[in-house]
C-alpha positions as CSV (number, residue, x, y, z in Angstrom):
1,M,-37.0,-17.8,13.6
2,K,-35.4,-14.2,13.7
3,R,-33.1,-15.8,17.1
4,T,-32.1,-18.6,15.3
5,I,-31.0,-16.6,12.1
6,I,-29.3,-14.2,14.6
7,T,-27.8,-17.4,16.4
8,L,-26.5,-18.7,13.0
9,T,-25.3,-15.8,11.9
10,A,-22.9,-14.8,15.1
11,A,-21.9,-18.4,14.8
12,A,-20.4,-18.3,11.3
13,L,-18.8,-15.0,12.2
14,M,-16.8,-16.2,15.3
15,A,-15.8,-19.0,13.0
16,T,-14.5,-16.5,10.6
17,G,-13.0,-15.0,13.0
18,L,-11.1,-17.7,14.6
19,A,-10.3,-18.8,11.1
20,V,-8.6,-15.4,10.5
21,A,-6.7,-15.3,14.3
22,Q,-5.5,-18.9,13.3
23,D,-4.3,-18.2,10.2
24,N,-2.7,-14.9,11.7
25,R,-1.0,-17.5,14.0
26,T,0.2,-19.7,11.6
27,I,1.7,-16.9,9.5
28,N,3.7,-15.5,12.1
29,Q,4.7,-19.3,13.5
30,R,6.4,-20.2,9.9
31,R,7.6,-16.8,9.6
32,E,9.3,-17.2,13.4
33,N,10.4,-21.2,12.5
34,Q,12.0,-20.3,9.3
35,Q,14.0,-17.1,11.1
36,D,15.3,-20.2,13.6
37,R,16.3,-22.8,10.7
38,I,18.4,-19.7,9.5
39,A,20.0,-18.7,12.5
40,Q,20.9,-22.7,13.3
41,G,22.1,-22.8,9.5
42,V,24.4,-20.1,10.3
43,R,25.4,-21.9,14.0
44,S,26.4,-24.9,12.4
45,G,28.0,-23.6,9.6
46,R,25.4,-25.0,6.8
47,L,25.0,-21.7,5.3
48,S,27.8,-19.3,3.9
49,P,27.6,-15.4,4.5
50,R,25.8,-14.9,0.7
51,E,23.3,-17.6,1.5
52,T,22.4,-16.0,4.7
53,A,22.3,-12.3,3.5
54,H,19.9,-13.6,0.6
55,L,17.6,-15.4,2.8
56,E,17.4,-12.5,5.1
57,T,16.9,-10.3,2.6
58,R,14.1,-12.6,0.9
59,E,12.6,-13.0,4.5
60,A,12.8,-8.9,5.3
61,R,10.9,-8.2,1.9
62,L,8.0,-10.9,2.9
63,N,7.6,-9.5,6.1
64,H,7.4,-5.6,4.8
65,E,4.9,-7.1,2.4
66,I,2.9,-8.8,5.3
67,R,2.9,-6.0,7.4
68,S,1.6,-3.5,4.4
69,D,-1.1,-5.5,3.8
70,R,-1.9,-5.7,7.1
71,R,-1.8,-2.2,7.6
72,A,-4.1,-1.9,4.1
73,H,-7.1,-3.7,5.6
74,D,-7.2,-2.9,9.5
75,G,-4.6,-5.3,10.5
76,H,-6.0,-8.4,8.8
77,L,-5.4,-10.3,5.3
78,T,-7.6,-11.0,2.6
79,S,-8.1,-14.8,1.5
80,P,-6.1,-14.1,-1.9
81,E,-3.2,-12.5,0.4
82,R,-2.9,-15.1,2.8
83,R,-2.7,-17.6,-0.3
84,Q,-0.1,-15.3,-1.6
85,I,1.7,-15.3,1.9
86,N,1.6,-19.3,2.2
87,R,3.1,-19.6,-1.4
88,Q,5.7,-17.2,-0.7
89,Q,6.6,-18.8,2.7
90,N,7.0,-22.3,0.9
91,R,9.3,-21.0,-1.4
92,M,11.2,-19.7,1.3
93,S,11.3,-22.9,3.1
94,K,12.5,-24.8,0.1
95,S,15.2,-22.1,-0.3
96,I,16.3,-22.3,3.4
97,Y,16.5,-26.1,2.8
98,R,18.3,-26.3,-0.9
99,D,20.8,-23.7,0.7
100,K,21.6,-25.5,3.9
101,H,22.3,-28.8,1.8
102,D,24.2,-27.6,-1.4
103,G,27.4,-28.0,0.5
104,L,28.6,-24.5,0.0
105,G,28.2,-23.4,3.7
106,R,31.2,-25.4,5.0
């Protein structure tokens, strides 16, 4: 019985650790993807210099927030922080799309 409890506890901790690691990879991958989308918009001329500066400023602010949150929790993000970052990344993604398709860059 005791061995079963220890095994289940260890399995739960490992699963939690894997989920957190996956979330961190997802956050980092989205950040890279969005940077690539901004760079592609600049190369294609779909983003004006003003739009690019605005997007880059917002991206830098979000990156700073992520670093601060991780620093505050020994390199990890809490569930509410991950949800907040995901919402912010969703908004950022929509802004990149809108700016690239508004016709002002060309």
